[in-house]
mmCIF file of the C-alpha atoms, coordinates in Angstrom:
data_MODEL
# 
_entry.id   MODEL 
# 
loop_
_atom_site.group_PDB 
_atom_site.id 
_atom_site.type_symbol 
_atom_site.label_atom_id 
_atom_site.label_alt_id 
_atom_site.label_comp_id 
_atom_site.label_asym_id 
_atom_site.label_entity_id 
_atom_site.label_seq_id 
_atom_site.pdbx_PDB_ins_code 
_atom_site.Cartn_x 
_atom_site.Cartn_y 
_atom_site.Cartn_z 
_atom_site.occupancy 
_atom_site.B_iso_or_equiv 
_atom_site.pdbx_formal_charge 
_atom_site.auth_seq_id 
_atom_site.auth_comp_id 
_atom_site.auth_asym_id 
_atom_site.auth_atom_id 
_atom_site.pdbx_PDB_model_num 
ATOM 1   C CA . MET A 1 1   ? 32.665 89.473 36.910 1.00 0.00 ? 1   MET A CA 1 
ATOM 2   C CA . VAL A 1 2   ? 31.817 86.672 34.433 1.00 0.00 ? 2   VAL A CA 1 
ATOM 3   C CA . PHE A 1 3   ? 30.785 89.170 31.752 1.00 0.00 ? 3   PHE A CA 1 
ATOM 4   C CA . LYS A 1 4   ? 34.038 91.041 32.238 1.00 0.00 ? 4   LYS A CA 1 
ATOM 5   C CA . LEU A 1 5   ? 36.067 87.819 31.869 1.00 0.00 ? 5   LEU A CA 1 
ATOM 6   C CA . LEU A 1 6   ? 34.179 86.749 28.752 1.00 0.00 ? 6   LEU A CA 1 
ATOM 7   C CA . SER A 1 7   ? 34.501 90.208 27.239 1.00 0.00 ? 7   SER A CA 1 
ATOM 8   C CA . ARG A 1 8   ? 38.243 90.078 27.879 1.00 0.00 ? 8   ARG A CA 1 
ATOM 9   C CA . LEU A 1 9   ? 38.345 86.658 26.216 1.00 0.00 ? 9   LEU A CA 1 
ATOM 10  C CA . VAL A 1 10  ? 36.441 87.870 23.126 1.00 0.00 ? 10  VAL A CA 1 
ATOM 11  C CA . ASN A 1 11  ? 38.715 90.910 22.764 1.00 0.00 ? 11  ASN A CA 1 
ATOM 12  C CA . GLY A 1 12  ? 41.888 88.891 23.322 1.00 0.00 ? 12  GLY A CA 1 
ATOM 13  C CA . VAL A 1 13  ? 40.960 86.357 20.656 1.00 0.00 ? 13  VAL A CA 1 
ATOM 14  C CA . LYS A 1 14  ? 39.779 89.073 18.269 1.00 0.00 ? 14  LYS A CA 1 
ATOM 15  C CA . GLY A 1 15  ? 43.086 90.925 18.594 1.00 0.00 ? 15  GLY A CA 1 
ATOM 16  C CA . GLY A 1 16  ? 45.142 87.757 18.220 1.00 0.00 ? 16  GLY A CA 1 
ATOM 17  C CA . VAL A 1 17  ? 43.272 86.555 15.146 1.00 0.00 ? 17  VAL A CA 1 
ATOM 18  C CA . SER A 1 18  ? 43.183 89.963 13.500 1.00 0.00 ? 18  SER A CA 1 
ATOM 19  C CA . ALA A 1 19  ? 46.933 90.458 14.031 1.00 0.00 ? 19  ALA A CA 1 
ATOM 20  C CA . GLY A 1 20  ? 47.723 86.893 12.979 1.00 0.00 ? 20  GLY A CA 1 
ATOM 21  C CA . LEU A 1 21  ? 45.876 87.253 9.678  1.00 0.00 ? 21  LEU A CA 1 
ATOM 22  C CA . LYS A 1 22  ? 47.597 90.468 8.588  1.00 0.00 ? 22  LYS A CA 1 
ATOM 23  C CA . GLY A 1 23  ? 49.393 89.770 5.321  1.00 0.00 ? 23  GLY A CA 1 
ATOM 24  C CA . VAL A 1 24  ? 48.084 86.197 5.061  1.00 0.00 ? 24  VAL A CA 1 
ATOM 25  C CA . GLY A 1 25  ? 46.843 85.377 1.579  1.00 0.00 ? 25  GLY A CA 1 
ATOM 26  C CA . ASP A 1 26  ? 45.173 82.034 2.266  1.00 0.00 ? 26  ASP A CA 1 
ATOM 27  C CA . ILE A 1 27  ? 43.138 82.412 5.435  1.00 0.00 ? 27  ILE A CA 1 
ATOM 28  C CA . GLY A 1 28  ? 41.584 78.962 5.124  1.00 0.00 ? 28  GLY A CA 1 
ATOM 29  C CA . SER A 1 29  ? 44.875 77.137 5.610  1.00 0.00 ? 29  SER A CA 1 
ATOM 30  C CA . SER A 1 30  ? 45.983 79.386 8.479  1.00 0.00 ? 30  SER A CA 1 
ATOM 31  C CA . ILE A 1 31  ? 42.827 79.861 10.515 1.00 0.00 ? 31  ILE A CA 1 
ATOM 32  C CA . VAL A 1 32  ? 42.627 76.528 12.384 1.00 0.00 ? 32  VAL A CA 1 
ATOM 33  C CA . LYS A 1 33  ? 46.127 76.766 13.876 1.00 0.00 ? 33  LYS A CA 1 
ATOM 34  C CA . LEU A 1 34  ? 45.829 80.501 14.474 1.00 0.00 ? 34  LEU A CA 1 
ATOM 35  C CA . VAL A 1 35  ? 42.539 80.214 16.376 1.00 0.00 ? 35  VAL A CA 1 
ATOM 36  C CA . GLN A 1 36  ? 43.779 77.156 18.258 1.00 0.00 ? 36  GLN A CA 1 
ATOM 37  C CA . ASP A 1 37  ? 46.999 78.860 19.346 1.00 0.00 ? 37  ASP A CA 1 
ATOM 38  C CA . THR A 1 38  ? 45.218 82.116 20.190 1.00 0.00 ? 38  THR A CA 1 
ATOM 39  C CA . ALA A 1 39  ? 42.574 80.274 22.208 1.00 0.00 ? 39  ALA A CA 1 
ATOM 40  C CA . ILE A 1 40  ? 45.213 78.350 24.160 1.00 0.00 ? 40  ILE A CA 1 
ATOM 41  C CA . THR A 1 41  ? 47.195 81.513 24.874 1.00 0.00 ? 41  THR A CA 1 
ATOM 42  C CA . VAL A 1 42  ? 44.173 83.529 25.990 1.00 0.00 ? 42  VAL A CA 1 
ATOM 43  C CA . LEU A 1 43  ? 42.634 80.654 27.960 1.00 0.00 ? 43  LEU A CA 1 
ATOM 44  C CA . LYS A 1 44  ? 45.961 80.064 29.769 1.00 0.00 ? 44  LYS A CA 1 
ATOM 45  C CA . GLU A 1 45  ? 45.789 83.583 31.149 1.00 0.00 ? 45  GLU A CA 1 
ATOM 46  C CA . SER A 1 46  ? 42.994 82.503 33.436 1.00 0.00 ? 46  SER A CA 1 
ATOM 47  C CA . SER A 1 47  ? 41.713 79.074 34.386 1.00 0.00 ? 47  SER A CA 1 
ATOM 48  C CA . GLU A 1 48  ? 38.378 80.780 35.056 1.00 0.00 ? 48  GLU A CA 1 
ATOM 49  C CA . PHE A 1 49  ? 37.817 80.987 31.290 1.00 0.00 ? 49  PHE A CA 1 
ATOM 50  C CA . VAL A 1 50  ? 37.772 77.230 30.758 1.00 0.00 ? 50  VAL A CA 1 
ATOM 51  C CA . GLY A 1 51  ? 35.491 76.890 33.756 1.00 0.00 ? 51  GLY A CA 1 
ATOM 52  C CA . GLY A 1 52  ? 33.088 79.079 31.791 1.00 0.00 ? 52  GLY A CA 1 
ATOM 53  C CA . GLY A 1 53  ? 32.321 76.055 29.602 1.00 0.00 ? 53  GLY A CA 1 
ATOM 54  C CA . VAL A 1 54  ? 29.972 76.774 26.730 1.00 0.00 ? 54  VAL A CA 1 
ATOM 55  C CA . ASP A 1 55  ? 30.251 80.545 27.215 1.00 0.00 ? 55  ASP A CA 1 
ATOM 56  C CA . ALA A 1 56  ? 34.044 80.441 27.046 1.00 0.00 ? 56  ALA A CA 1 
ATOM 57  C CA . ALA A 1 57  ? 34.054 78.392 23.829 1.00 0.00 ? 57  ALA A CA 1 
ATOM 58  C CA . ALA A 1 58  ? 31.403 80.706 22.368 1.00 0.00 ? 58  ALA A CA 1 
ATOM 59  C CA . SER A 1 59  ? 33.536 83.720 23.290 1.00 0.00 ? 59  SER A CA 1 
ATOM 60  C CA . VAL A 1 60  ? 36.514 82.286 21.412 1.00 0.00 ? 60  VAL A CA 1 
ATOM 61  C CA . VAL A 1 61  ? 34.347 81.877 18.285 1.00 0.00 ? 61  VAL A CA 1 
ATOM 62  C CA . LYS A 1 62  ? 32.872 85.356 18.658 1.00 0.00 ? 62  LYS A CA 1 
ATOM 63  C CA . GLY A 1 63  ? 36.336 86.898 18.970 1.00 0.00 ? 63  GLY A CA 1 
ATOM 64  C CA . ALA A 1 64  ? 37.735 84.886 16.059 1.00 0.00 ? 64  ALA A CA 1 
ATOM 65  C CA . ILE A 1 65  ? 34.820 85.776 13.777 1.00 0.00 ? 65  ILE A CA 1 
ATOM 66  C CA . SER A 1 66  ? 35.229 89.443 14.702 1.00 0.00 ? 66  SER A CA 1 
ATOM 67  C CA . GLY A 1 67  ? 38.951 89.203 13.983 1.00 0.00 ? 67  GLY A CA 1 
ATOM 68  C CA . VAL A 1 68  ? 38.351 87.646 10.555 1.00 0.00 ? 68  VAL A CA 1 
ATOM 69  C CA . SER A 1 69  ? 35.630 90.186 9.803  1.00 0.00 ? 69  SER A CA 1 
ATOM 70  C CA . ASP A 1 70  ? 38.007 93.038 10.675 1.00 0.00 ? 70  ASP A CA 1 
ATOM 71  C CA . THR A 1 71  ? 40.418 91.843 7.988  1.00 0.00 ? 71  THR A CA 1 
ATOM 72  C CA . GLY A 1 72  ? 37.706 91.958 5.320  1.00 0.00 ? 72  GLY A CA 1 
ATOM 73  C CA . ALA A 1 73  ? 38.037 88.235 4.606  1.00 0.00 ? 73  ALA A CA 1 
ATOM 74  C CA . SER A 1 74  ? 35.069 85.909 4.063  1.00 0.00 ? 74  SER A CA 1 
ATOM 75  C CA . VAL A 1 75  ? 33.689 84.930 7.437  1.00 0.00 ? 75  VAL A CA 1 
ATOM 76  C CA . VAL A 1 76  ? 31.519 82.088 6.096  1.00 0.00 ? 76  VAL A CA 1 
ATOM 77  C CA . GLY A 1 77  ? 34.571 80.614 4.391  1.00 0.00 ? 77  GLY A CA 1 
ATOM 78  C CA . ALA A 1 78  ? 36.478 80.722 7.676  1.00 0.00 ? 78  ALA A CA 1 
ATOM 79  C CA . VAL A 1 79  ? 33.761 79.359 9.989  1.00 0.00 ? 79  VAL A CA 1 
ATOM 80  C CA . LYS A 1 80  ? 34.763 75.702 9.687  1.00 0.00 ? 80  LYS A CA 1 
ATOM 81  C CA . GLY A 1 81  ? 38.369 76.522 10.558 1.00 0.00 ? 81  GLY A CA 1 
ATOM 82  C CA . ILE A 1 82  ? 37.335 78.845 13.379 1.00 0.00 ? 82  ILE A CA 1 
ATOM 83  C CA . VAL A 1 83  ? 35.187 76.122 14.930 1.00 0.00 ? 83  VAL A CA 1 
ATOM 84  C CA . MET A 1 84  ? 37.942 73.524 14.503 1.00 0.00 ? 84  MET A CA 1 
ATOM 85  C CA . GLY A 1 85  ? 40.565 75.796 16.064 1.00 0.00 ? 85  GLY A CA 1 
ATOM 86  C CA . THR A 1 86  ? 38.243 76.725 18.921 1.00 0.00 ? 86  THR A CA 1 
ATOM 87  C CA . ILE A 1 87  ? 37.477 73.110 19.785 1.00 0.00 ? 87  ILE A CA 1 
ATOM 88  C CA . HIS A 1 88  ? 41.142 72.078 19.561 1.00 0.00 ? 88  HIS A CA 1 
ATOM 89  C CA . GLY A 1 89  ? 42.296 75.012 21.705 1.00 0.00 ? 89  GLY A CA 1 
ATOM 90  C CA . PHE A 1 90  ? 39.489 74.770 24.225 1.00 0.00 ? 90  PHE A CA 1 
ATOM 91  C CA . MET A 1 91  ? 39.920 71.035 24.765 1.00 0.00 ? 91  MET A CA 1 
ATOM 92  C CA . GLN A 1 92  ? 43.726 71.291 24.943 1.00 0.00 ? 92  GLN A CA 1 
ATOM 93  C CA . SER A 1 93  ? 43.200 73.881 27.661 1.00 0.00 ? 93  SER A CA 1 
ATOM 94  C CA . GLY A 1 94  ? 41.185 71.405 29.714 1.00 0.00 ? 94  GLY A CA 1 
ATOM 95  C CA . GLY A 1 95  ? 37.673 72.189 28.494 1.00 0.00 ? 95  GLY A CA 1 
ATOM 96  C CA . LYS A 1 96  ? 35.068 69.501 27.927 1.00 0.00 ? 96  LYS A CA 1 
ATOM 97  C CA . GLN A 1 97  ? 34.209 68.286 24.435 1.00 0.00 ? 97  GLN A CA 1 
ATOM 98  C CA . ASP A 1 98  ? 30.481 68.949 24.772 1.00 0.00 ? 98  ASP A CA 1 
ATOM 99  C CA . ASP A 1 99  ? 31.036 72.520 26.014 1.00 0.00 ? 99  ASP A CA 1 
ATOM 100 C CA . ALA A 1 100 ? 33.478 73.171 23.175 1.00 0.00 ? 100 ALA A CA 1 
ATOM 101 C CA . VAL A 1 101 ? 31.150 71.832 20.487 1.00 0.00 ? 101 VAL A CA 1 
ATOM 102 C CA . ARG A 1 102 ? 27.953 73.446 21.759 1.00 0.00 ? 102 ARG A CA 1 
ATOM 103 C CA . GLY A 1 103 ? 29.594 76.809 22.405 1.00 0.00 ? 103 GLY A CA 1 
ATOM 104 C CA . ALA A 1 104 ? 31.444 76.938 19.089 1.00 0.00 ? 104 ALA A CA 1 
ATOM 105 C CA . VAL A 1 105 ? 28.513 75.855 16.923 1.00 0.00 ? 105 VAL A CA 1 
ATOM 106 C CA . GLY A 1 106 ? 25.887 77.923 18.735 1.00 0.00 ? 106 GLY A CA 1 
ATOM 107 C CA . GLN A 1 107 ? 27.957 81.112 18.586 1.00 0.00 ? 107 GLN A CA 1 
ATOM 108 C CA . SER A 1 108 ? 28.695 80.553 14.894 1.00 0.00 ? 108 SER A CA 1 
ATOM 109 C CA . ILE A 1 109 ? 24.955 80.631 14.216 1.00 0.00 ? 109 ILE A CA 1 
ATOM 110 C CA . HIS A 1 110 ? 24.404 83.769 16.315 1.00 0.00 ? 110 HIS A CA 1 
ATOM 111 C CA . SER A 1 111 ? 27.361 85.541 14.705 1.00 0.00 ? 111 SER A CA 1 
ATOM 112 C CA . ALA A 1 112 ? 26.126 84.626 11.226 1.00 0.00 ? 112 ALA A CA 1 
ATOM 113 C CA . LYS A 1 113 ? 22.780 86.238 12.028 1.00 0.00 ? 113 LYS A CA 1 
ATOM 114 C CA . GLU A 1 114 ? 24.456 89.356 13.462 1.00 0.00 ? 114 GLU A CA 1 
ATOM 115 C CA . LEU A 1 115 ? 26.628 89.736 10.351 1.00 0.00 ? 115 LEU A CA 1 
ATOM 116 C CA . GLY A 1 116 ? 23.795 89.067 7.882  1.00 0.00 ? 116 GLY A CA 1 
ATOM 117 C CA . LEU A 1 117 ? 25.386 85.843 6.627  1.00 0.00 ? 117 LEU A CA 1 
ATOM 118 C CA . ASP A 1 118 ? 23.641 82.719 5.327  1.00 0.00 ? 118 ASP A CA 1 
ATOM 119 C CA . VAL A 1 119 ? 22.796 80.988 8.610  1.00 0.00 ? 119 VAL A CA 1 
ATOM 120 C CA . ALA A 1 120 ? 22.077 77.572 7.061  1.00 0.00 ? 120 ALA A CA 1 
ATOM 121 C CA . ASP A 1 121 ? 25.416 77.536 5.211  1.00 0.00 ? 121 ASP A CA 1 
ATOM 122 C CA . THR A 1 122 ? 27.186 78.676 8.372  1.00 0.00 ? 122 THR A CA 1 
ATOM 123 C CA . ALA A 1 123 ? 25.465 75.897 10.339 1.00 0.00 ? 123 ALA A CA 1 
ATOM 124 C CA . VAL A 1 124 ? 26.744 73.241 7.933  1.00 0.00 ? 124 VAL A CA 1 
ATOM 125 C CA . LYS A 1 125 ? 30.290 74.619 8.100  1.00 0.00 ? 125 LYS A CA 1 
ATOM 126 C CA . ALA A 1 126 ? 30.189 74.879 11.907 1.00 0.00 ? 126 ALA A CA 1 
ATOM 127 C CA . VAL A 1 127 ? 28.797 71.371 12.401 1.00 0.00 ? 127 VAL A CA 1 
ATOM 128 C CA . THR A 1 128 ? 31.250 69.775 9.945  1.00 0.00 ? 128 THR A CA 1 
ATOM 129 C CA . GLY A 1 129 ? 34.081 71.751 11.537 1.00 0.00 ? 129 GLY A CA 1 
ATOM 130 C CA . SER A 1 130 ? 33.174 70.446 14.978 1.00 0.00 ? 130 SER A CA 1 
ATOM 131 C CA . ILE A 1 131 ? 32.958 66.864 13.720 1.00 0.00 ? 131 ILE A CA 1 
ATOM 132 C CA . ASP A 1 132 ? 36.330 67.177 11.961 1.00 0.00 ? 132 ASP A CA 1 
ATOM 133 C CA . ALA A 1 133 ? 37.918 68.706 15.070 1.00 0.00 ? 133 ALA A CA 1 
ATOM 134 C CA . VAL A 1 134 ? 36.680 65.970 17.386 1.00 0.00 ? 134 VAL A CA 1 
ATOM 135 C CA . THR A 1 135 ? 37.690 63.300 14.865 1.00 0.00 ? 135 THR A CA 1 
ATOM 136 C CA . HIS A 1 136 ? 41.182 64.817 14.679 1.00 0.00 ? 136 HIS A CA 1 
ATOM 137 C CA . ILE A 1 137 ? 41.689 64.858 18.442 1.00 0.00 ? 137 ILE A CA 1 
ATOM 138 C CA . GLY A 1 138 ? 40.237 61.390 18.960 1.00 0.00 ? 138 GLY A CA 1 
ATOM 139 C CA . GLY A 1 139 ? 37.092 62.401 20.819 1.00 0.00 ? 139 GLY A CA 1 
ATOM 140 C CA . ASP A 1 140 ? 33.615 60.893 20.764 1.00 0.00 ? 140 ASP A CA 1 
ATOM 141 C CA . VAL A 1 141 ? 32.478 61.706 17.212 1.00 0.00 ? 141 VAL A CA 1 
ATOM 142 C CA . GLY A 1 142 ? 28.927 60.383 17.668 1.00 0.00 ? 142 GLY A CA 1 
ATOM 143 C CA . SER A 1 143 ? 28.390 62.552 20.717 1.00 0.00 ? 143 SER A CA 1 
ATOM 144 C CA . ALA A 1 144 ? 29.992 65.542 18.984 1.00 0.00 ? 144 ALA A CA 1 
ATOM 145 C CA . THR A 1 145 ? 27.733 65.144 15.953 1.00 0.00 ? 145 THR A CA 1 
ATOM 146 C CA . LYS A 1 146 ? 24.642 65.031 18.149 1.00 0.00 ? 146 LYS A CA 1 
ATOM 147 C CA . SER A 1 147 ? 25.765 68.026 20.243 1.00 0.00 ? 147 SER A CA 1 
ATOM 148 C CA . ALA A 1 148 ? 26.673 70.045 17.152 1.00 0.00 ? 148 ALA A CA 1 
ATOM 149 C CA . VAL A 1 149 ? 23.416 69.393 15.320 1.00 0.00 ? 149 VAL A CA 1 
ATOM 150 C CA . MET A 1 150 ? 21.347 70.104 18.419 1.00 0.00 ? 150 MET A CA 1 
ATOM 151 C CA . ALA A 1 151 ? 23.294 73.319 19.151 1.00 0.00 ? 151 ALA A CA 1 
ATOM 152 C CA . ALA A 1 152 ? 22.842 74.527 15.562 1.00 0.00 ? 152 ALA A CA 1 
ATOM 153 C CA . VAL A 1 153 ? 19.110 73.852 15.536 1.00 0.00 ? 153 VAL A CA 1 
ATOM 154 C CA . ASP A 1 154 ? 18.617 75.359 18.999 1.00 0.00 ? 154 ASP A CA 1 
ATOM 155 C CA . ALA A 1 155 ? 20.528 78.522 18.070 1.00 0.00 ? 155 ALA A CA 1 
ATOM 156 C CA . ALA A 1 156 ? 18.556 78.777 14.824 1.00 0.00 ? 156 ALA A CA 1 
ATOM 157 C CA . TYR A 1 157 ? 15.245 78.536 16.727 1.00 0.00 ? 157 TYR A CA 1 
ATOM 158 C CA . HIS A 1 158 ? 16.389 81.529 18.787 1.00 0.00 ? 158 HIS A CA 1 
ATOM 159 C CA . ILE A 1 159 ? 16.440 83.468 15.510 1.00 0.00 ? 159 ILE A CA 1 
ATOM 160 C CA . SER A 1 160 ? 13.158 82.215 14.024 1.00 0.00 ? 160 SER A CA 1 
ATOM 161 C CA . ASP A 1 161 ? 11.239 79.075 13.100 1.00 0.00 ? 161 ASP A CA 1 
ATOM 162 C CA . GLU A 1 162 ? 11.925 79.789 9.428  1.00 0.00 ? 162 GLU A CA 1 
ATOM 163 C CA . VAL A 1 163 ? 15.692 79.950 9.999  1.00 0.00 ? 163 VAL A CA 1 
ATOM 164 C CA . ALA A 1 164 ? 15.527 76.778 12.100 1.00 0.00 ? 164 ALA A CA 1 
ATOM 165 C CA . ASN A 1 165 ? 13.735 74.954 9.290  1.00 0.00 ? 165 ASN A CA 1 
ATOM 166 C CA . SER A 1 166 ? 16.407 76.103 6.803  1.00 0.00 ? 166 SER A CA 1 
ATOM 167 C CA . VAL A 1 167 ? 19.167 74.933 9.135  1.00 0.00 ? 167 VAL A CA 1 
ATOM 168 C CA . LYS A 1 168 ? 17.491 71.557 9.682  1.00 0.00 ? 168 LYS A CA 1 
ATOM 169 C CA . GLU A 1 169 ? 17.101 71.064 5.922  1.00 0.00 ? 169 GLU A CA 1 
ATOM 170 C CA . ALA A 1 170 ? 20.712 72.063 5.204  1.00 0.00 ? 170 ALA A CA 1 
ATOM 171 C CA . LEU A 1 171 ? 22.106 69.819 7.930  1.00 0.00 ? 171 LEU A CA 1 
ATOM 172 C CA . SER A 1 172 ? 19.869 66.892 6.914  1.00 0.00 ? 172 SER A CA 1 
ATOM 173 C CA . THR A 1 173 ? 21.195 66.953 3.370  1.00 0.00 ? 173 THR A CA 1 
ATOM 174 C CA . SER A 1 174 ? 24.839 67.820 4.144  1.00 0.00 ? 174 SER A CA 1 
ATOM 175 C CA . VAL A 1 175 ? 25.867 66.145 7.403  1.00 0.00 ? 175 VAL A CA 1 
ATOM 176 C CA . LYS A 1 176 ? 25.919 62.376 7.834  1.00 0.00 ? 176 LYS A CA 1 
ATOM 177 C CA . GLY A 1 177 ? 23.603 61.350 10.679 1.00 0.00 ? 177 GLY A CA 1 
ATOM 178 C CA . ALA A 1 178 ? 22.016 64.788 11.082 1.00 0.00 ? 178 ALA A CA 1 
ATOM 179 C CA . LYS A 1 179 ? 18.650 63.795 9.620  1.00 0.00 ? 179 LYS A CA 1 
ATOM 180 C CA . LYS A 1 180 ? 18.244 61.051 12.230 1.00 0.00 ? 180 LYS A CA 1 
ATOM 181 C CA . ILE A 1 181 ? 19.260 63.399 15.070 1.00 0.00 ? 181 ILE A CA 1 
ATOM 182 C CA . ILE A 1 182 ? 16.883 66.106 13.854 1.00 0.00 ? 182 ILE A CA 1 
ATOM 183 C CA . GLY A 1 183 ? 14.077 63.537 13.665 1.00 0.00 ? 183 GLY A CA 1 
ATOM 184 C CA . THR A 1 184 ? 14.414 62.970 17.418 1.00 0.00 ? 184 THR A CA 1 
ATOM 185 C CA . LEU A 1 185 ? 14.108 66.684 18.288 1.00 0.00 ? 185 LEU A CA 1 
ATOM 186 C CA . LYS A 1 186 ? 10.851 68.216 19.439 1.00 0.00 ? 186 LYS A CA 1 
ATOM 187 C CA . LYS A 1 187 ? 9.382  71.200 17.534 1.00 0.00 ? 187 LYS A CA 1 
# 
């Protein structure tokens, strides 16, 4: 049942993003609002989606990345906007900040690996996107930063220690406060 719901969510977001990007020249300026609106629309269809927490937010990102990929546009260039739109849409639909951040960032890392993208670069874009999103909606930025960095590192460790080390290095040099957060992590 849960898998079926999440699969429906991924496909709904993928279709919405793919259709919404047809004929759009500048994906970067359109992606945040498009993903946000698509997420809200698809999440409204069933309150069970938002109750899915991290998995629901991750499914929005997975669908949005697939939708962008289908258009032939740069996925890495769109990751920050995808994460921002996901967090905005998920939280406006009643989801919790931590679930939104962890799901969006973690899935960005997994999708980058699946698509053969630069995982460290994707991690930086996903983490900064989550911080910007939470800042924009007036959430707890310190908590979001910690959740985002931890989600990125955790997802990277699921790929390999080498990838995790690259992600930690990239985040430490590119995201304010990440080095301190990473210093507190085990492994």
